[in-house]
N, C-alpha and C positions, 0 to 999 in steps of 0.2 A: 820735395811737399811745400803743394802751394801756399803761398805769405798772402797777405793782405797788398803790400806791395806789388808782387809780380798780377796779380788781379785786378789790380789798379792799374798797371800799367797795360796791360790786356784790354781791359773796358774804354782806354783813353785810346789806345789803336786802333780798336773797333769803331768807335764815333769816328777816329781821323778818317779812316778809309769810305765811312759811310758819307762824310762830310764831303769829298774828295769826289766821290760816285754821286752824291746828288748835284754838285758842283761841276762835272760834267756834264749830267743829263742838261744841265738850265742851260749850259754854253752851246751843248748840242742844239736843243730849241732856239735856243735866239738866233742860232746861224743857220738854220733849216733851210732857209731858202737857198743859200750859198752853197751847203749839201747837196742839194735837189740839184743844182746849175751843173756839180762838177760830176754829180752819178751819169746825168742826163747826159751831160757832155762827151764824157769816157764811153757812154751808148754808142752817139754820135761818131766818137773815132773808131768805135772798132767796125760801126759799119762802113762808115767810106773807107777802112782802110785798105781793102780791095783795090778800091779804084784808083784811090791814091798811087797803089805799087805799079797798079796795070799803067797810067800813066808815066809813072818816073821811071820803069823799068824797059816797059816793052816799043814806050813812042818815046822815050830819054826827053821827057820835059821835066826841067829843074824844079828840086824838090818843093820850097816855095809857090811856084806855079803851078803846081801839081794839086795840094792843098786847097791852094784858093779856088783852082779851077771846080775843084770835089767839091769846095762847100758852095760853091754859087750855084753848083748845079742841084744842090740840095735845096738850095733856096729859094731856083726859080721851082723848081717842083712844088713846095708848099704852095706859094705867092699864082699858081698854077691852078692848086686844089681850090683855094680860095676863089679863084675867079669864078671855078665851077658854080658857087653860090648866088653871084651876080643875076644870072635870071630867074633865079628861085626867089632871093629878094624884091626883084622889082615884080614878078608877077605877083608877089602877095602881096607886093604894095597896092598894085593897079586891085585886087579882090579887095583891101581894106579900106581904098580912094583914102589914103593916108592926109591927104592935100584938102580935100573934102567933110568940113565937121559934120553938114548935112547928112550924106549920105551916111558918117561912122553912125551917126544916131539913128538914120533909117535903119541900117542895117541891126544895130543893138536893139531895137524895139520891133523887127523884123523875126530877128532869132528867141528873144523872149517869148513873143505872140505863138511861135513855133511851139517850144519845148511846152509853155503854158498851156496850148489846144492838146497837145499830144498827151501830158499828164490829167489834163481833165479828164479824156475820155478813160483813165483807169482810177479815175476817182480820187486823185490828187491836190488839193486845194494849195497853186504854187505861191499866189497870192499870200493866203494864208500863213503860212509857212515862215515868209519872209516879213509880214508883220512881226509875230511870235518870236522869232529871232531876235526881232530889233538889230538887223543888219546894218540900217545906216548909222545908226545913231554908234556903231563900231569902225565905218571904214575912217579913215584917214585919207586925206587928201595931197599931205605929201608921199605916196605911195612913189607916184609916178615921176618924181623928183627925184626922190630915193633910186629908184630904178634906175633912171637912166645914169645916175651917178655912179652906182651901179656897176653899168658896162662899160663905163668910159674906164670908170677905173680899173676893170676887167683887161680890158684892151691895152691901156697902159702897159697893166703888170707884164700882162705877155708880150708884147713888144719889148720891153726890155729883160726881160727870160729868151727872147730868140735872140736877140745882142749878143745876151753874156754866154752863154750858150754856143755860139758859134765862136767869138772872140775866144772860147776857152776852149773850141775843138779847136781851132784853128793850128792853136800852140802844142799841142796834143800832138796833132797828127805832125805837126811840121819838129818840132823836139823832142821827135818819141825814146830817138837813139838816147839825146844827152838825157831824156827821161830813165830810159833801162840803167844808162851808165850811172846815174847818179843812185838810181834803187840798188845799186848793186854796191855803190860804195861806203850808202850808208850800212846795206843787212851784212853781214857774217858773207865770206866764200862759200863759206857750207851750204850754203840756203839758195845760189845761183840756180843749184841743178831745180830747186823746189820752184823757186821764181817763173823759170824759164818754161817747166812743168804745168804751172798752174797758168798763165797768160794763152799757153797753147791749149788748154781746154776751156779756158774762157771763154776765147775766141770759137772755140768751136760748138759749146754749146750755145750758145749766145748767137750765133748763127744759123746753127739748128730752127732754134725758137722762133728768132722773126720769121725765117721760111716760113714755118710753121701757122705763124702768127698770119701771115701775109696770106697764104690758103685759105687759114678761119676765116679771114674779114673780106677773100673774094668771094669764099659759097655764099656767107652770110649776107653780101651785097646783090649776089645772084637772086637768090632764092627769094629777099625783100622787093626784090626789082618786079619779079613775076609776085607779087602780090599787088604790086601799087599797078602793074598793068593789068590786071586781071579787072580788076576793079576800078579802071579809067582816071586816075588820079595823074593830074599834073606835074610836072618836072619829074616824072617817077623816078628816073636813073640818080639826079641829082639829091634826091630823099631818100635812095635805097644808100647809094655812098654815105650820106650823110651820117643818116644811121647805124649805119656796119661800122664807119669809123667811131663813133662813139664808143662800139662793143669793145674797143681799147680801153677804157675804163670796167673795171669788175664788178659787176654784180647791179653797179649803178646806174652805167653806162646803156644794156640793154633798156631799162626802164625808161630813162629818158627818154632815150630815140621812142619806144614804143608811143608814150605821151607826144611829143612832137609830132610823130607821122597821124597821130590823132587828132592832133590841133589843125596840120595842116592839109588832111584828109579835108575835112570841115570847113577847113577857110573855100578850100575847091568848091564845094556844093554847096555853098551857102545862099546861092540863089537859088537853089529848090526844094524840096514841099521834104520839110525835117523829119516829120513821120517816115514816108517812102522810101526815100532818096538818101538824104545826110546821116541819121543816125545807124539805119542799117548796112549802108555804104563804112561807116569809121567803124562800127563793131566788126564785120567783116574784118576791114584793114587789121584793126586789133587783133584780130581771135590769129589773124595770119601770121602775124608779128609773134604771137606765142607760142605755136607750132614751130616757126621759124626759131626761135632759140628753144624749145623743144630740143630740137634738133642738133642744135649748137651745145646745149648743157649735158646731152647724153652721148653724144659720134666728136665733134669737134674739139672741144676742151680735154674731155681726157685724154683724145692724143696724142695733143700739143703738151699736156704737162706730164704726159706717161714714159713718151717717147723720145721725148726731143732736150728734155730734164733733169728726168729720170725723178718726178717727184709725186707724191699721192696725192688726187685733188684737196684734203681733208687739210695737209700740211699746207697746200698753197692757200685754202682758202683765209686758214690761221695766220698767214705773212700778214696777207692781202688786209687783210681786217684791223695789223695789230699797225703797220707800217700805213695806212691808212689814216686811223686813230693819231698818229702823230703829224705824217706831215701831210694831209688831205690825199684828195683829188691825183693832186703829182705822185704825191708818193705811191697809193693804188697805181698809178699806171706803171711804173720804175720797181714795184715791189719785186715781182718772178723775176726781173736780170738781177736785181740786186743779193736777192738771196742766192742765185743760183752763182753767183761770185763769190761769196761769204762760202759758200759750201764749197765750192771747189780749195779757195783758200785751208781754210779747215781742214780739209782730209792732205792735203800738201803738206802743212805745217801740223800738223796735232792730230796726226794717225792712228793714237791710242788713247785720246778721248772718248769715252765709251757712248758718250752722245754725238758725238762727231760718227761713231761709226754707226751707230744708228740711222742716223738722219742721210748717210751717204755711205747706206750699203749696194746701193743700185746706182752707185756713180762711177 
């Protein structure tokens, strides 16, 4: 028979559990950046491990040196990718004549005039719309300063993230044997087989996922390149590569890439007639990008998610949405690999759990 004392004890225990869960979630939220660094470093380590093993076993390179060479290769690859964008930035800087204030003013007036003339032919009074919206009073002139500060802050945070990830990855790779031994000591001996099976499955699934992702991005880049070349957009390869790279960010990345392609296309044709050249070319490019995205959403992505990591597209969508809300864009990028890791661990350690069984039935 349940007494008031038992009931009170149960309520206190429930409240205590809820408080601990809330405290745990708060701590996770506060250190989310560190957790993201750790997850990204783990993924980088998994990708880099085959190269390290090749250097260490086949070429007899010492372990520390093999790890350093591998990470330097990844760093050089990253810097090489960034260097591709220098011509694009230079070209757009020349197009906008950033150091020539008068040129900026003239081109802005020219663009406004072309837009106004185009809208006037369709009986739309742009001047009246701007006047009625009272747009001038709503403008804040510190937007540019805030934007510059945001850019520098983002670059600084990104640089810190790169350094942190490479630093953590170095020790993950160099001391992986110690990590495995340490994990074995912490966990009971009966879980040793499960741990080794989990690591092997995670490595296999993530390798398949990243290979599939690389194939997907390559296809998207080629299709983007074809679209841009058809309409004669300058620096077509760099723009196509950048837009394809943005596709790594689920759902948001393709939209950002399309907007970026539209802006760069418009800037490349800023000296041409707006109605007959600039606007139609931009619309055609955006339409081409939309078709590419349709191909990707209906062909590439389903194949990657279903074949490489054995997850339903709706399942992936919900995971990306939840992780994106908690950890932002970085979380969206690592959501699928992290979810795959958790599924493998769940299947190995909690095979009798009904929820785990449903989520991992194809794994």
